[in-house]
C-alpha positions in Angstrom: 116.6 81.8 122.5 120.3 81.9 122.0 122.1 82.9 118.8 123.2 80.1 116.5 126.9 79.6 115.8 126.8 78.1 112.4 127.4 80.1 109.2 125.0 80.6 106.3 125.8 78.6 103.2 127.3 80.4 100.3 124.3 81.5 98.4 124.2 83.1 95.0 123.5 86.6 96.3 124.6 88.4 99.4 121.1 89.6 99.9 119.9 86.0 99.9 122.5 85.4 102.6 121.2 88.2 104.7 117.7 86.9 104.3 118.7 83.3 105.1 120.7 84.2 108.1 118.0 86.4 109.7 115.4 83.7 108.9 117.5 81.1 110.7 118.2 83.4 113.7 122.0 83.4 113.4 122.3 86.5 115.6 122.8 90.3 115.0 126.6 90.1 114.7 126.3 87.6 111.8 123.6 89.7 110.1 125.6 92.9 110.6 128.7 91.3 109.0 126.7 90.4 106.0 125.3 93.9 105.7 128.8 95.3 105.9 129.8 93.0 103.0 126.8 94.1 101.0 127.6 97.8 101.6 131.2 97.2 100.5 129.8 96.0 97.2 127.8 99.3 96.8 124.5 97.7 97.4 122.1 100.4 98.6 120.6 100.3 102.1 117.1 100.2 100.6 117.9 97.1 98.7 119.4 95.5 101.9 116.1 96.4 103.7 113.8 95.1 101.0 115.6 92.1 99.6 117.5 91.0 102.7 115.9 92.0 106.0 112.3 92.1 104.9 112.6 88.8 103.0 114.2 87.2 106.1 111.4 88.5 108.3 108.8 87.1 105.9 110.5 83.7 106.3 110.4 84.0 110.1 106.6 84.7 109.9 106.1 81.8 107.6 108.0 79.5 110.0 105.8 80.8 112.9 102.6 80.1 110.9 103.8 76.6 110.1 104.5 75.9 113.7 108.3 75.7 113.3 108.9 78.8 115.3 107.2 80.0 118.5 107.0 83.3 120.5 110.6 83.0 121.7 111.8 82.8 118.1 109.7 85.8 117.1 111.1 87.8 120.0 114.7 86.9 119.1 114.1 87.9 115.5 112.8 91.2 116.8 115.9 91.7 118.9 118.1 91.1 115.8 116.2 93.7 113.9 116.5 96.2 116.7 120.2 95.9 116.9 120.6 96.0 113.1 118.5 99.1 113.0 120.9 100.9 115.3 123.7 100.1 112.9 122.1 101.0 109.6 120.0 104.0 110.8 122.7 106.6 110.1 123.4 105.1 106.8 119.7 105.5 105.8 120.0 109.2 106.6 123.1 109.6 104.5 121.5 107.7 101.6 118.3 109.7 101.6 119.8 113.1 100.9 116.8 114.5 99.0 113.6 114.4 101.1 110.5 113.5 99.1 107.9 114.3 101.8 107.1 113.9 105.5 105.5 111.0 107.3 104.2 111.3 110.8 104.1 107.8 112.3 103.0 105.9 115.4 101.3 102.9 116.9 97.8 103.6 118.2 96.7 103.9 121.8 96.6 100.5 123.6 99.2 98.8 121.4 102.9 98.6 122.3 104.1 96.8 119.2 106.6 98.5 117.0 108.5 96.0 114.9 106.5 96.4 111.7 106.3 100.2 112.3 110.1 100.4 112.6 110.7 98.4 109.4 108.3 100.7 107.5 110.1 103.7 109.1 113.5 102.5 107.9 112.3 101.8 104.4 110.5 105.2 104.2 113.7 107.0 105.2 115.6 105.0 102.7 113.1 106.0 100.0 113.8 109.7 100.8 111.1 110.6 103.3 111.5 112.5 106.6 109.8 110.4 109.3 108.6 111.8 112.6 108.0 108.8 114.9 105.7 109.2 117.9 106.5 105.6 119.0 103.9 103.4 120.6 100.6 103.7 122.6 100.0 107.1 121.1 96.9 109.1 122.2 94.6 110.2 119.4 95.0 113.8 120.6 98.8 113.6 120.1 98.3 112.4 116.5 96.1 115.4 115.8 98.3 117.9 117.7 101.4 116.8 115.8 99.6 116.7 112.5 98.7 120.3 113.0 102.3 121.2 114.0 104.3 119.2 111.5 101.8 119.3 108.6 102.9 115.9 107.3 102.1 114.6 103.8 101.2 111.2 105.3 100.0 110.1 108.7 100.8 106.5 109.4 98.8 104.6 112.0 100.1 101.2 113.0 98.0 98.6 114.9 98.8 94.9 115.6 96.1 94.2 118.2 92.5 93.8 117.2 91.6 95.2 120.6 93.1 98.5 119.6 91.8 98.7 116.1 89.0 101.1 117.0 91.6 103.7 117.9 92.3 104.2 114.2 88.7 105.3 113.7 89.0 107.6 116.7 92.0 109.4 115.2 90.3 109.9 111.8 87.2 111.3 113.5 89.3 113.7 115.4 91.2 114.8 112.3 87.8 115.5 110.7 86.6 117.4 113.8 89.8 119.5 113.7 89.2 120.2 110.0 92.6 118.9 108.9 91.6 115.5 107.5 91.8 116.7 103.9 95.3 118.1 104.5 96.9 114.7 105.1 96.8 111.2 103.7 96.1 108.5 106.3 97.9 105.2 105.8 97.1 102.3 108.2 99.2 99.2 108.7 99.8 96.2 111.0 98.5 92.7 111.4 95.1 93.9 112.6 94.2 96.0 109.6 92.6 95.1 106.3 91.7 96.9 103.1 88.0 96.7 104.0 88.6 98.2 107.4 90.5 101.1 105.8 87.4 101.8 103.7 85.1 101.6 106.7 87.0 104.1 108.8 87.8 106.5 106.0 91.6 105.9 105.7 93.2 106.5 102.4 95.0 103.2 102.3 95.9 100.0 104.2 99.4 98.6 103.7 99.8 94.9 104.2 103.6 95.2 104.3 106.3 97.9 104.5 106.9 97.9 100.7 103.3 98.5 99.9 103.3 101.3 102.5 106.3 103.1 101.0 104.8 102.7 97.5 101.7 104.5 98.7 103.8 107.3 100.2 105.6 107.7 96.9 102.3 108.0 95.1 100.9 110.4 97.7 103.6 113.0 97.1 103.9 112.8 93.3 
């Protein structure tokens, strides 16, 4: 997949332009230029994430489900997000001056996916949370160990693969055995999770998207 050279049409809103451009895979340079333009208009990073990048990724997902995009397009969209994250990450830190709470985050053992986790991470930072990211393929023991050390308000467990879904239950059992389960809210997310599964394993909530996840975190620290 190579980046496209055309320009997005002049839409009514710069955030719509960001969304449109990402959804049509115009490349990281084009998306970054539009983000620069949005920032120059004093649009917050959190708005750019929610109404621009997230909306664009939703369109990518819809195109994939409709058979318009395939794996190559999904991977290219992921590479755009990775590059854009490197650009706006420091701006998130500057915007979120007052920390609202701490989130410990990671993708469970056996799963190497991190796109959704990283989007949630960006949006949580933008919302004022300190986020400690353990990355991917995280052993249950490490989740428990770091929960004891950091004492986060929320433990976020990400899982895209159904084959790794049972790892979420393993982490929660180990939190109970370590007698720290009642000290942290457990939020699960990713394509493999459902609300019903969250109830079955004893998680506090399942987020079906990054916005829902951040909303839960806000409520958890109120």
